[in-house]
C-alpha atoms as an extended CHARMM CRD file, in Angstrom:
* protein
*
       289  EXT
         1         1  MET       CA              9.4650000000      -26.0880000000      -17.4230000000  PROA      1               0.0000000000
         2         2  PRO       CA              5.8640000000      -24.7180000000      -17.8410000000  PROA      2               0.0000000000
         3         3  ILE       CA              5.3980000000      -21.3980000000      -16.0010000000  PROA      3               0.0000000000
         4         4  THR       CA              2.6670000000      -22.8660000000      -13.6820000000  PROA      4               0.0000000000
         5         5  LEU       CA              4.9720000000      -25.8200000000      -12.5140000000  PROA      5               0.0000000000
         6         6  LEU       CA              7.8260000000      -23.4120000000      -11.8970000000  PROA      6               0.0000000000
         7         7  LEU       CA              5.6080000000      -21.1600000000       -9.8080000000  PROA      7               0.0000000000
         8         8  ILE       CA              4.2570000000      -24.1130000000       -7.7740000000  PROA      8               0.0000000000
         9         9  GLY       CA              7.8690000000      -24.9280000000       -7.0520000000  PROA      9               0.0000000000
        10        10  ILE       CA              8.8130000000      -21.5270000000       -6.0480000000  PROA      10              0.0000000000
        11        11  PHE       CA              5.8170000000      -21.5000000000       -3.8020000000  PROA      11              0.0000000000
        12        12  SER       CA              7.1820000000      -24.2550000000       -1.6730000000  PROA      12              0.0000000000
        13        13  PHE       CA             10.3040000000      -22.3680000000       -0.8370000000  PROA      13              0.0000000000
        14        14  PHE       CA              8.9820000000      -19.3730000000        0.9280000000  PROA      14              0.0000000000
        15        15  SER       CA              7.0220000000      -19.0060000000        3.9510000000  PROA      15              0.0000000000
        16        16  SER       CA              4.2090000000      -16.4320000000        3.0170000000  PROA      16              0.0000000000
        17        17  PRO       CA              1.4560000000      -18.1460000000        1.0470000000  PROA      17              0.0000000000
        18        18  LEU       CA             -1.4530000000      -16.4990000000       -0.6860000000  PROA      18              0.0000000000
        19        19  PRO       CA             -4.4690000000      -15.7630000000        1.2440000000  PROA      19              0.0000000000
        20        20  THR       CA             -7.2180000000      -18.4540000000        1.2670000000  PROA      20              0.0000000000
        21        21  LYS       CA            -11.0450000000      -18.1570000000        1.8390000000  PROA      21              0.0000000000
        22        22  ASN       CA            -10.4430000000      -19.5680000000        5.1920000000  PROA      22              0.0000000000
        23        23  HSD       CA             -7.5980000000      -17.1830000000        5.9090000000  PROA      23              0.0000000000
        24        24  PRO       CA             -8.6020000000      -14.2340000000        3.7710000000  PROA      24              0.0000000000
        25        25  LEU       CA             -6.2930000000      -11.4930000000        4.6860000000  PROA      25              0.0000000000
        26        26  ARG       CA             -2.5150000000      -11.3980000000        4.5780000000  PROA      26              0.0000000000
        27        27  PHE       CA              0.1960000000       -8.7400000000        4.5440000000  PROA      27              0.0000000000
        28        28  TYR       CA              3.6310000000       -8.9110000000        2.8800000000  PROA      28              0.0000000000
        29        29  SER       CA              6.5880000000       -6.5020000000        3.0110000000  PROA      29              0.0000000000
        30        30  SER       CA             10.2170000000       -5.8890000000        2.1650000000  PROA      30              0.0000000000
        31        31  GLU       CA             10.9060000000       -5.5450000000        5.8790000000  PROA      31              0.0000000000
        32        32  SER       CA              9.6070000000       -9.2180000000        6.3390000000  PROA      32              0.0000000000
        33        33  ARG       CA             11.7800000000      -10.2370000000        3.6520000000  PROA      33              0.0000000000
        34        34  ASP       CA              8.8000000000      -11.4910000000        1.4820000000  PROA      34              0.0000000000
        35        35  ASP       CA              9.7460000000      -12.0550000000       -2.3350000000  PROA      35              0.0000000000
        36        36  LEU       CA              7.0740000000       -9.6600000000       -3.7600000000  PROA      36              0.0000000000
        37        37  LYS       CA              7.8340000000      -10.4850000000       -7.1530000000  PROA      37              0.0000000000
        38        38  LYS       CA              7.2060000000      -14.2270000000       -6.6330000000  PROA      38              0.0000000000
        39        39  ILE       CA              4.0700000000      -13.3810000000       -4.5180000000  PROA      39              0.0000000000
        40        40  PHE       CA              2.7390000000      -11.0930000000       -7.2660000000  PROA      40              0.0000000000
        41        41  SER       CA              3.4970000000      -13.7780000000       -9.8120000000  PROA      41              0.0000000000
        42        42  LEU       CA              1.5410000000      -16.3920000000       -7.7760000000  PROA      42              0.0000000000
        43        43  CYS       CA             -1.3910000000      -14.0380000000       -7.5320000000  PROA      43              0.0000000000
        44        44  ILE       CA             -1.4850000000      -13.4840000000      -11.2540000000  PROA      44              0.0000000000
        45        45  ASP       CA             -0.9680000000      -17.2040000000      -12.1620000000  PROA      45              0.0000000000
        46        46  SER       CA             -3.7820000000      -18.2180000000       -9.7740000000  PROA      46              0.0000000000
        47        47  ALA       CA             -6.3630000000      -16.4150000000      -12.1290000000  PROA      47              0.0000000000
        48        48  LYS       CA             -8.9110000000      -18.6690000000      -13.5690000000  PROA      48              0.0000000000
        49        49  HSD       CA            -11.2750000000      -15.9310000000      -15.2170000000  PROA      49              0.0000000000
        50        50  SER       CA            -10.0460000000      -12.3310000000      -14.9920000000  PROA      50              0.0000000000
        51        51  ILE       CA             -7.2170000000      -10.1150000000      -14.0680000000  PROA      51              0.0000000000
        52        52  HSD       CA             -7.5080000000       -6.3540000000      -13.5530000000  PROA      52              0.0000000000
        53        53  THR       CA             -4.2500000000       -4.5880000000      -12.7090000000  PROA      53              0.0000000000
        54        54  SER       CA             -3.1460000000       -0.9140000000      -12.1140000000  PROA      54              0.0000000000
        55        55  SER       CA              0.1860000000        0.3680000000      -11.8390000000  PROA      55              0.0000000000
        56        56  PHE       CA              1.9310000000        3.7260000000      -12.2570000000  PROA      56              0.0000000000
        57        57  GLY       CA              4.4410000000        1.8080000000      -14.4070000000  PROA      57              0.0000000000
        58        58  TYR       CA              4.7080000000       -1.5770000000      -16.3280000000  PROA      58              0.0000000000
        59        59  SER       CA              8.1630000000       -2.4560000000      -17.1010000000  PROA      59              0.0000000000
        60        60  ASP       CA              8.9640000000       -5.7630000000      -15.4940000000  PROA      60              0.0000000000
        61        61  ILE       CA              9.6000000000       -8.1420000000      -18.4330000000  PROA      61              0.0000000000
        62        62  GLU       CA              8.8140000000      -11.3240000000      -16.6680000000  PROA      62              0.0000000000
        63        63  MET       CA              5.5840000000       -9.7510000000      -15.2000000000  PROA      63              0.0000000000
        64        64  LEU       CA              4.4760000000       -8.5940000000      -18.5160000000  PROA      64              0.0000000000
        65        65  SER       CA              5.1350000000      -11.9490000000      -20.0160000000  PROA      65              0.0000000000
        66        66  LEU       CA              3.1500000000      -13.8030000000      -17.2970000000  PROA      66              0.0000000000
        67        67  LEU       CA              0.0510000000      -11.5250000000      -18.0650000000  PROA      67              0.0000000000
        68        68  LYS       CA              0.3490000000      -12.0580000000      -21.8330000000  PROA      68              0.0000000000
        69        69  GLN       CA              0.4160000000      -15.9290000000      -21.2510000000  PROA      69              0.0000000000
        70        70  LYS       CA             -2.5980000000      -15.6440000000      -19.0080000000  PROA      70              0.0000000000
        71        71  LYS       CA             -4.3820000000      -13.5000000000      -21.9680000000  PROA      71              0.0000000000
        72        72  ALA       CA             -3.2350000000      -16.1190000000      -24.5130000000  PROA      72              0.0000000000
        73        73  SER       CA             -4.8950000000      -18.8210000000      -22.3610000000  PROA      73              0.0000000000
        74        74  GLY       CA             -8.2020000000      -17.1880000000      -22.4030000000  PROA      74              0.0000000000
        75        75  ILE       CA             -8.1620000000      -15.1510000000      -19.2490000000  PROA      75              0.0000000000
        76        76  ASP       CA             -9.6120000000      -11.7220000000      -19.4910000000  PROA      76              0.0000000000
        77        77  VAL       CA             -6.7560000000       -9.1830000000      -18.8140000000  PROA      77              0.0000000000
        78        78  THR       CA             -7.4250000000       -5.5530000000      -18.2290000000  PROA      78              0.0000000000
        79        79  LEU       CA             -4.5470000000       -3.1320000000      -17.5820000000  PROA      79              0.0000000000
        80        80  HSD       CA             -5.5260000000       -0.0620000000      -16.0080000000  PROA      80              0.0000000000
        81        81  GLN       CA             -3.1400000000        2.8250000000      -17.0270000000  PROA      81              0.0000000000
        82        82  GLU       CA             -2.5850000000        6.5760000000      -16.9130000000  PROA      82              0.0000000000
        83        83  ASN       CA             -5.5690000000        8.6430000000      -18.2400000000  PROA      83              0.0000000000
        84        84  THR       CA             -4.9380000000        9.9710000000      -21.5450000000  PROA      84              0.0000000000
        85        85  LYS       CA             -7.1010000000       13.1320000000      -20.9550000000  PROA      85              0.0000000000
        86        86  LYS       CA             -5.4420000000       16.0540000000      -19.3810000000  PROA      86              0.0000000000
        87        87  THR       CA             -6.2160000000       16.2430000000      -15.5740000000  PROA      87              0.0000000000
        88        88  ARG       CA             -4.5190000000       17.8350000000      -12.6200000000  PROA      88              0.0000000000
        89        89  GLY       CA             -3.9790000000       14.4040000000      -10.9510000000  PROA      89              0.0000000000
        90        90  ILE       CA             -2.3620000000       11.1150000000      -11.8900000000  PROA      90              0.0000000000
        91        91  ARG       CA             -3.5170000000        7.5160000000      -11.8570000000  PROA      91              0.0000000000
        92        92  HSD       CA             -1.4530000000        6.3710000000       -9.0230000000  PROA      92              0.0000000000
        93        93  ARG       CA             -3.3760000000        3.2360000000       -8.0870000000  PROA      93              0.0000000000
        94        94  LYS       CA             -1.3720000000       -0.0780000000       -7.5600000000  PROA      94              0.0000000000
        95        95  PHE       CA             -3.8000000000       -3.0950000000       -7.5460000000  PROA      95              0.0000000000
        96        96  LEU       CA             -4.3900000000       -6.5440000000       -8.6320000000  PROA      96              0.0000000000
        97        97  ILE       CA             -7.9690000000       -7.9850000000       -8.7640000000  PROA      97              0.0000000000
        98        98  ILE       CA             -8.0830000000      -11.6870000000       -9.5210000000  PROA      98              0.0000000000
        99        99  ASP       CA            -11.3870000000      -13.2100000000      -10.6570000000  PROA      99              0.0000000000
       100       100  GLU       CA            -13.2230000000      -10.3000000000       -9.1590000000  PROA      100             0.0000000000
       101       101  GLU       CA            -12.7180000000      -11.7370000000       -5.6540000000  PROA      101             0.0000000000
       102       102  LEU       CA             -8.9480000000      -11.8030000000       -4.6910000000  PROA      102             0.0000000000
       103       103  VAL       CA             -7.7470000000       -8.2970000000       -4.0730000000  PROA      103             0.0000000000
       104       104  CYS       CA             -4.1770000000       -6.9640000000       -3.8350000000  PROA      104             0.0000000000
       105       105  ILE       CA             -3.6660000000       -3.3020000000       -2.7670000000  PROA      105             0.0000000000
       106       106  SER       CA             -0.1290000000       -2.1020000000       -2.3380000000  PROA      106             0.0000000000
       107       107  SER       CA              2.7140000000        0.4120000000       -2.7920000000  PROA      107             0.0000000000
       108       108  VAL       CA              4.1130000000       -1.6960000000       -5.5150000000  PROA      108             0.0000000000
       109       109  ASN       CA              4.4050000000       -0.7710000000       -9.0090000000  PROA      109             0.0000000000
       110       110  LEU       CA              4.9310000000       -3.6360000000      -11.7250000000  PROA      110             0.0000000000
       111       111  THR       CA              8.4390000000       -2.6340000000      -12.3770000000  PROA      111             0.0000000000
       112       112  LEU       CA             11.5460000000       -4.5230000000      -11.6210000000  PROA      112             0.0000000000
       113       113  PRO       CA             12.9960000000       -2.0120000000       -9.0420000000  PROA      113             0.0000000000
       114       114  SER       CA              9.5360000000       -1.6860000000       -7.2680000000  PROA      114             0.0000000000
       115       115  LEU       CA              9.1950000000       -5.4890000000       -7.0600000000  PROA      115             0.0000000000
       116       116  THR       CA             12.8360000000       -6.4580000000       -6.0750000000  PROA      116             0.0000000000
       117       117  VAL       CA             14.7760000000       -3.3900000000       -4.7130000000  PROA      117             0.0000000000
       118       118  HSD       CA             12.6230000000       -0.7160000000       -3.0980000000  PROA      118             0.0000000000
       119       119  ASN       CA             10.8260000000       -0.9580000000        0.2560000000  PROA      119             0.0000000000
       120       120  ASN       CA              7.1480000000       -1.8630000000       -0.3320000000  PROA      120             0.0000000000
       121       121  ILE       CA              4.1640000000       -3.3540000000        1.4400000000  PROA      121             0.0000000000
       122       122  ALA       CA              1.1500000000       -5.2300000000        0.1290000000  PROA      122             0.0000000000
       123       123  LEU       CA             -2.1440000000       -6.3420000000        1.3850000000  PROA      123             0.0000000000
       124       124  MET       CA             -4.1020000000       -9.2730000000       -0.2190000000  PROA      124             0.0000000000
       125       125  LEU       CA             -7.6730000000      -10.4790000000        0.8280000000  PROA      125             0.0000000000
       126       126  TYR       CA            -10.7480000000      -12.2870000000       -0.5090000000  PROA      126             0.0000000000
       127       127  ASP       CA            -13.7370000000       -9.9900000000       -0.8080000000  PROA      127             0.0000000000
       128       128  GLN       CA            -15.9060000000      -10.0210000000       -3.9860000000  PROA      128             0.0000000000
       129       129  ASN       CA            -17.9380000000       -6.7540000000       -2.8220000000  PROA      129             0.0000000000
       130       130  LEU       CA            -14.4530000000       -4.9030000000       -2.3410000000  PROA      130             0.0000000000
       131       131  ALA       CA            -13.3310000000       -6.0430000000       -5.7170000000  PROA      131             0.0000000000
       132       132  ARG       CA            -16.5850000000       -4.6350000000       -7.3620000000  PROA      132             0.0000000000
       133       133  SER       CA            -16.2860000000       -1.3620000000       -5.3900000000  PROA      133             0.0000000000
       134       134  MET       CA            -12.7790000000       -0.9090000000       -6.4560000000  PROA      134             0.0000000000
       135       135  LEU       CA            -13.6790000000       -1.5270000000      -10.2410000000  PROA      135             0.0000000000
       136       136  GLU       CA            -16.5660000000        0.8680000000       -9.8940000000  PROA      136             0.0000000000
       137       137  ASN       CA            -14.8070000000        3.5220000000       -7.6590000000  PROA      137             0.0000000000
       138       138  ARG       CA            -17.1670000000        3.2610000000       -4.8230000000  PROA      138             0.0000000000
       139       139  PHE       CA            -16.7520000000        3.5680000000       -1.0190000000  PROA      139             0.0000000000
       140       140  TYR       CA            -17.0840000000        0.3410000000        0.6700000000  PROA      140             0.0000000000
       141       141  GLU       CA            -17.2130000000       -0.6730000000        4.2470000000  PROA      141             0.0000000000
       142       142  THR       CA            -17.2560000000       -3.8890000000        6.5160000000  PROA      142             0.0000000000
       143       143  ASN       CA            -16.8980000000       -4.4040000000       10.2960000000  PROA      143             0.0000000000
       144       144  GLN       CA            -13.0950000000       -4.8430000000        9.8130000000  PROA      144             0.0000000000
       145       145  TYR       CA            -12.2080000000       -2.3600000000        7.0460000000  PROA      145             0.0000000000
       146       146  SER       CA            -13.3370000000        0.6260000000        4.7770000000  PROA      146             0.0000000000
       147       147  TYR       CA            -12.1300000000        1.3590000000        1.2680000000  PROA      147             0.0000000000
       148       148  TYR       CA            -11.9690000000        4.8540000000       -0.0930000000  PROA      148             0.0000000000
       149       149  PRO       CA            -11.3570000000        5.4840000000       -3.6700000000  PROA      149             0.0000000000
       150       150  LEU       CA             -9.6850000000        8.9780000000       -3.6750000000  PROA      150             0.0000000000
       151       151  SER       CA            -10.8390000000        9.9390000000       -7.0770000000  PROA      151             0.0000000000
       152       152  SER       CA            -14.4050000000       10.2380000000       -5.5850000000  PROA      152             0.0000000000
       153       153  CYS       CA            -14.0420000000        9.9840000000       -1.7760000000  PROA      153             0.0000000000
       154       154  GLY       CA            -10.8270000000       12.0670000000       -1.1850000000  PROA      154             0.0000000000
       155       155  SER       CA            -12.3620000000       14.5890000000        1.1710000000  PROA      155             0.0000000000
       156       156  LEU       CA            -14.1040000000       11.7790000000        3.1860000000  PROA      156             0.0000000000
       157       157  ALA       CA            -10.7890000000        9.8140000000        3.2970000000  PROA      157             0.0000000000
       158       158  LEU       CA             -8.8360000000       12.9030000000        4.3950000000  PROA      158             0.0000000000
       159       159  ASP       CA            -11.4410000000       13.5410000000        7.2370000000  PROA      159             0.0000000000
       160       160  LYS       CA            -11.1450000000        9.9210000000        8.2890000000  PROA      160             0.0000000000
       161       161  VAL       CA             -7.2010000000       10.1930000000        8.4610000000  PROA      161             0.0000000000
       162       162  LEU       CA             -7.4950000000       13.3400000000       10.5100000000  PROA      162             0.0000000000
       163       163  PHE       CA            -10.0540000000       11.9960000000       12.7430000000  PROA      163             0.0000000000
       164       164  LEU       CA             -7.9030000000        8.8310000000       13.4810000000  PROA      164             0.0000000000
       165       165  ILE       CA             -4.7770000000       10.8600000000       14.2960000000  PROA      165             0.0000000000
       166       166  GLU       CA             -6.7060000000       13.4820000000       16.4580000000  PROA      166             0.0000000000
       167       167  ASN       CA             -8.1430000000       10.5890000000       18.4830000000  PROA      167             0.0000000000
       168       168  ALA       CA             -5.1540000000        8.4830000000       18.9100000000  PROA      168             0.0000000000
       169       169  LYS       CA             -4.5780000000        7.6500000000       22.4610000000  PROA      169             0.0000000000
       170       170  LYS       CA             -1.1820000000        6.0500000000       22.8690000000  PROA      170             0.0000000000
       171       171  SER       CA              0.7890000000        5.9520000000       19.4570000000  PROA      171             0.0000000000
       172       172  VAL       CA              0.9490000000        6.9220000000       15.7870000000  PROA      172             0.0000000000
       173       173  GLN       CA              3.6510000000        5.2240000000       13.6150000000  PROA      173             0.0000000000
       174       174  VAL       CA              3.8110000000        6.5180000000       10.0740000000  PROA      174             0.0000000000
       175       175  ALA       CA              5.9040000000        5.0360000000        7.1780000000  PROA      175             0.0000000000
       176       176  MET       CA              5.6230000000        7.2280000000        4.1060000000  PROA      176             0.0000000000
       177       177  PHE       CA              7.5180000000        8.0430000000        0.9870000000  PROA      177             0.0000000000
       178       178  THR       CA              6.0880000000       11.5370000000        0.5360000000  PROA      178             0.0000000000
       179       179  LEU       CA              4.5530000000       13.5930000000        3.5330000000  PROA      179             0.0000000000
       180       180  THR       CA              3.4550000000       17.1440000000        2.6890000000  PROA      180             0.0000000000
       181       181  HSD       CA             -0.1640000000       17.6230000000        3.4700000000  PROA      181             0.0000000000
       182       182  PRO       CA             -0.3880000000       20.6850000000        6.0560000000  PROA      182             0.0000000000
       183       183  GLN       CA             -3.4020000000       19.4740000000        7.7210000000  PROA      183             0.0000000000
       184       184  ILE       CA             -1.9050000000       16.0970000000        8.3060000000  PROA      184             0.0000000000
       185       185  VAL       CA              1.2960000000       17.6550000000        9.4830000000  PROA      185             0.0000000000
       186       186  HSD       CA             -0.6870000000       19.7680000000       11.8680000000  PROA      186             0.0000000000
       187       187  ALA       CA             -2.5470000000       16.8150000000       13.1870000000  PROA      187             0.0000000000
       188       188  LEU       CA              0.5990000000       14.7870000000       13.8080000000  PROA      188             0.0000000000
       189       189  ILE       CA              2.1580000000       17.6980000000       15.8570000000  PROA      189             0.0000000000
       190       190  GLN       CA             -0.9920000000       18.2090000000       17.7870000000  PROA      190             0.0000000000
       191       191  ALA       CA             -1.1650000000       14.5310000000       18.7420000000  PROA      191             0.0000000000
       192       192  SER       CA              2.3230000000       14.6800000000       19.8340000000  PROA      192             0.0000000000
       193       193  SER       CA              1.7910000000       17.9110000000       22.0170000000  PROA      193             0.0000000000
       194       194  ARG       CA             -0.9220000000       15.9490000000       23.9770000000  PROA      194             0.0000000000
       195       195  GLY       CA              1.3630000000       13.1100000000       24.8770000000  PROA      195             0.0000000000
       196       196  VAL       CA              0.8320000000       10.6760000000       21.9540000000  PROA      196             0.0000000000
       197       197  SER       CA              3.9320000000        8.8460000000       20.8550000000  PROA      197             0.0000000000
       198       198  VAL       CA              4.5010000000        9.9900000000       17.2150000000  PROA      198             0.0000000000
       199       199  LYS       CA              7.1920000000        8.2650000000       15.0980000000  PROA      199             0.0000000000
       200       200  ILE       CA              7.5520000000        8.9980000000       11.5080000000  PROA      200             0.0000000000
       201       201  HSD       CA              9.6100000000        6.8380000000        9.0340000000  PROA      201             0.0000000000
       202       202  LEU       CA             10.3320000000        8.8510000000        5.7990000000  PROA      202             0.0000000000
       203       203  ASP       CA             12.1750000000        8.1900000000        2.6850000000  PROA      203             0.0000000000
       204       204  LYS       CA             15.4860000000       10.1400000000        2.8810000000  PROA      204             0.0000000000
       205       205  GLN       CA             15.4750000000       11.3330000000       -0.6160000000  PROA      205             0.0000000000
       206       206  SER       CA             11.9130000000       12.7070000000       -0.1120000000  PROA      206             0.0000000000
       207       207  ALA       CA             12.9890000000       14.3280000000        3.1450000000  PROA      207             0.0000000000
       208       208  LYS       CA             15.6710000000       16.3970000000        1.2610000000  PROA      208             0.0000000000
       209       209  ALA       CA             13.2410000000       17.2620000000       -1.4420000000  PROA      209             0.0000000000
       210       210  ALA       CA              9.4290000000       17.1450000000       -1.8020000000  PROA      210             0.0000000000
       211       211  SER       CA              8.8870000000       16.3900000000        1.9280000000  PROA      211             0.0000000000
       212       212  LYS       CA             11.6750000000       18.7240000000        3.2520000000  PROA      212             0.0000000000
       213       213  LYS       CA              9.4300000000       21.5500000000        4.5790000000  PROA      213             0.0000000000
       214       214  ALA       CA              7.1210000000       19.0380000000        6.5020000000  PROA      214             0.0000000000
       215       215  TYR       CA             10.1980000000       17.0900000000        7.7190000000  PROA      215             0.0000000000
       216       216  GLU       CA             11.8160000000       20.2790000000        9.2880000000  PROA      216             0.0000000000
       217       217  THR       CA              8.3510000000       21.3380000000       10.6080000000  PROA      217             0.0000000000
       218       218  LEU       CA              7.8010000000       17.8770000000       12.2250000000  PROA      218             0.0000000000
       219       219  LYS       CA             11.4200000000       17.5200000000       13.5900000000  PROA      219             0.0000000000
       220       220  ASN       CA             11.5300000000       21.1270000000       15.1070000000  PROA      220             0.0000000000
       221       221  SER       CA              8.1490000000       20.2150000000       17.0310000000  PROA      221             0.0000000000
       222       222  GLY       CA             10.0320000000       17.3940000000       18.7160000000  PROA      222             0.0000000000
       223       223  ILE       CA              8.6930000000       14.4200000000       16.9710000000  PROA      223             0.0000000000
       224       224  GLU       CA             10.8400000000       11.5070000000       16.3320000000  PROA      224             0.0000000000
       225       225  ILE       CA             11.3990000000       11.3150000000       12.5510000000  PROA      225             0.0000000000
       226       226  PHE       CA             13.7580000000        8.8940000000       10.8600000000  PROA      226             0.0000000000
       227       227  GLN       CA             15.0720000000        8.3830000000        7.4240000000  PROA      227             0.0000000000
       228       228  ASN       CA             15.7660000000        4.8800000000        5.8160000000  PROA      228             0.0000000000
       229       229  GLN       CA             19.0870000000        3.4940000000        5.1090000000  PROA      229             0.0000000000
       230       230  GLY       CA             20.3470000000        2.4930000000        1.5120000000  PROA      230             0.0000000000
       231       231  LYS       CA             19.8690000000        3.7120000000       -1.9700000000  PROA      231             0.0000000000
       232       232  GLN       CA             16.4310000000        2.1320000000       -2.4960000000  PROA      232             0.0000000000
       233       233  LEU       CA             13.1990000000        4.0960000000       -2.2220000000  PROA      233             0.0000000000
       234       234  PHE       CA             11.2850000000        3.7730000000        1.1070000000  PROA      234             0.0000000000
       235       235  HSD       CA              8.0700000000        3.5430000000       -0.7550000000  PROA      235             0.0000000000
       236       236  HSD       CA              5.6030000000        2.6070000000        1.9270000000  PROA      236             0.0000000000
       237       237  LYS       CA              2.2790000000        4.5550000000        2.3210000000  PROA      237             0.0000000000
       238       238  CYS       CA              0.9590000000        3.4190000000        5.6430000000  PROA      238             0.0000000000
       239       239  ALA       CA              0.3140000000        4.4390000000        9.3990000000  PROA      239             0.0000000000
       240       240  LEU       CA             -0.5450000000        2.4870000000       12.5590000000  PROA      240             0.0000000000
       241       241  ILE       CA             -2.7760000000        4.0890000000       15.0770000000  PROA      241             0.0000000000
       242       242  ASP       CA             -2.5060000000        2.7390000000       18.7720000000  PROA      242             0.0000000000
       243       243  GLU       CA             -1.3340000000       -0.5980000000       17.1980000000  PROA      243             0.0000000000
       244       244  GLN       CA             -4.8950000000       -1.3210000000       16.2900000000  PROA      244             0.0000000000
       245       245  ILE       CA             -5.8780000000        0.7100000000       13.1640000000  PROA      245             0.0000000000
       246       246  LEU       CA             -3.9290000000        0.6750000000        9.8730000000  PROA      246             0.0000000000
       247       247  ILE       CA             -4.2580000000        3.4580000000        7.3050000000  PROA      247             0.0000000000
       248       248  PHE       CA             -2.9160000000        2.0360000000        4.0080000000  PROA      248             0.0000000000
       249       249  GLY       CA             -2.9030000000        2.2750000000        0.1400000000  PROA      249             0.0000000000
       250       250  SER       CA             -1.3980000000        3.8400000000       -2.8990000000  PROA      250             0.0000000000
       251       251  ALA       CA             -1.7310000000        7.4520000000       -1.5170000000  PROA      251             0.0000000000
       252       252  ASN       CA              1.1900000000        9.3500000000       -0.2400000000  PROA      252             0.0000000000
       253       253  TRP       CA              0.0080000000       11.9350000000        2.1630000000  PROA      253             0.0000000000
       254       254  THR       CA             -0.0860000000       14.9810000000       -0.0700000000  PROA      254             0.0000000000
       255       255  LYS       CA             -2.8090000000       17.3140000000       -1.1320000000  PROA      255             0.0000000000
       256       256  SER       CA             -2.4720000000       15.9770000000       -4.7410000000  PROA      256             0.0000000000
       257       257  ALA       CA             -3.2800000000       12.3660000000       -3.5350000000  PROA      257             0.0000000000
       258       258  PHE       CA             -6.3100000000       13.4930000000       -1.7510000000  PROA      258             0.0000000000
       259       259  GLU       CA             -7.6140000000       16.0120000000       -3.9530000000  PROA      259             0.0000000000
       260       260  PHE       CA             -6.7010000000       15.2550000000       -7.6430000000  PROA      260             0.0000000000
       261       261  ASN       CA             -5.2210000000       11.7690000000       -8.0480000000  PROA      261             0.0000000000
       262       262  ASP       CA             -6.5850000000        8.3950000000       -8.8660000000  PROA      262             0.0000000000
       263       263  GLU       CA             -5.7020000000        6.4850000000       -5.5930000000  PROA      263             0.0000000000
       264       264  ASP       CA             -6.8660000000        3.6590000000       -3.1840000000  PROA      264             0.0000000000
       265       265  LEU       CA             -6.9440000000        4.0730000000        0.5200000000  PROA      265             0.0000000000
       266       266  MET       CA             -8.0270000000        1.5870000000        3.2290000000  PROA      266             0.0000000000
       267       267  VAL       CA             -8.5030000000        1.7750000000        6.9840000000  PROA      267             0.0000000000
       268       268  ILE       CA             -8.2250000000       -1.6200000000        8.5990000000  PROA      268             0.0000000000
       269       269  LYS       CA             -8.6830000000       -2.9650000000       12.0890000000  PROA      269             0.0000000000
       270       270  ILE       CA             -5.5710000000       -4.8650000000       13.1790000000  PROA      270             0.0000000000
       271       271  ASP       CA             -7.3000000000       -7.1140000000       15.6140000000  PROA      271             0.0000000000
       272       272  SER       CA             -5.4720000000      -10.5200000000       15.1920000000  PROA      272             0.0000000000
       273       273  HSD       CA             -2.2610000000      -11.6170000000       16.9260000000  PROA      273             0.0000000000
       274       274  GLU       CA             -0.7090000000      -12.5450000000       13.5370000000  PROA      274             0.0000000000
       275       275  HSD       CA             -1.2120000000       -9.0360000000       11.9500000000  PROA      275             0.0000000000
       276       276  GLN       CA             -0.1710000000       -7.2110000000       15.1360000000  PROA      276             0.0000000000
       277       277  LYS       CA              3.0540000000       -9.2760000000       15.1810000000  PROA      277             0.0000000000
       278       278  PHE       CA              3.5510000000       -8.4030000000       11.3350000000  PROA      278             0.0000000000
       279       279  PHE       CA              3.5140000000       -4.6720000000       12.1800000000  PROA      279             0.0000000000
       280       280  ARG       CA              5.5670000000       -4.8420000000       15.2590000000  PROA      280             0.0000000000
       281       281  ARG       CA              8.2180000000       -6.6430000000       13.1950000000  PROA      281             0.0000000000
       282       282  PHE       CA              7.4820000000       -4.2860000000       10.2220000000  PROA      282             0.0000000000
       283       283  PHE       CA              8.3500000000       -1.0060000000       12.2640000000  PROA      283             0.0000000000
       284       284  THR       CA             11.2210000000       -2.4820000000       14.1560000000  PROA      284             0.0000000000
       285       285  SER       CA             12.9380000000       -3.8750000000       10.9230000000  PROA      285             0.0000000000
       286       286  ILE       CA             13.1380000000       -0.5860000000        9.2540000000  PROA      286             0.0000000000
       287       287  GLN       CA             16.8330000000        0.3460000000        8.7550000000  PROA      287             0.0000000000
       288       288  TYR       CA             17.9230000000        3.9390000000        9.3960000000  PROA      288             0.0000000000
       289       289  THR       CA             20.8880000000        6.1910000000        8.6450000000  PROA      289             0.0000000000
């Protein structure tokens, strides 16, 4: 069966369609039991002119085969990979840009474990200006969201994250693979000390290794901090402020991410009932040890 017909058949069997221009912004996650591999395949297969993709790793055979098929059909396919020049940071961006208008930013790498095993979250939306800004590494802002390429706007993005935490009124919920940035740790503790409900969901392997110092500091301050259940990585990189503002992207909350790495970060107003419901379900569905 041709790959296009197969994917169309797959589409009818799960409930999370791709965004449309009339419904331009959608979220997907492992916690919502979305099949991220099928969704990413549909996204790639929808391309008519061009595909830009960035991943920390490319090893999923079926995904690579689909990209090769699209290239063979005349689609302009560009894989953004790790820089060959020696730098202090890494290329850690995780995106798909289809026809320079459909954008996917996520915590997902194009590897089989990341697509099918580990806990991840993805955002897809239609915005030609955002697509161009991402490809040109430029800051971009609308009434609903702002985009920060950390390779050029890391300091600005960090200031925004700190500002949002420092001005939280009711709650801060964090889902993070690695959390080590001392300024963010301090801001979270200060928010908790003034009565804001701070809950942190952290990868259990990271909590015992890279994030151990931050984990112990936050826990000793009285903040509720949880570790995920299971062997899979808890690979999320997001936070929800007062259930209304989402901080989201490819960046872990580390100094390397904000100062040296090539990363994407967005700040998004969560003002629709559908998206509020998604994140309530997201945070209540996380499994803990």
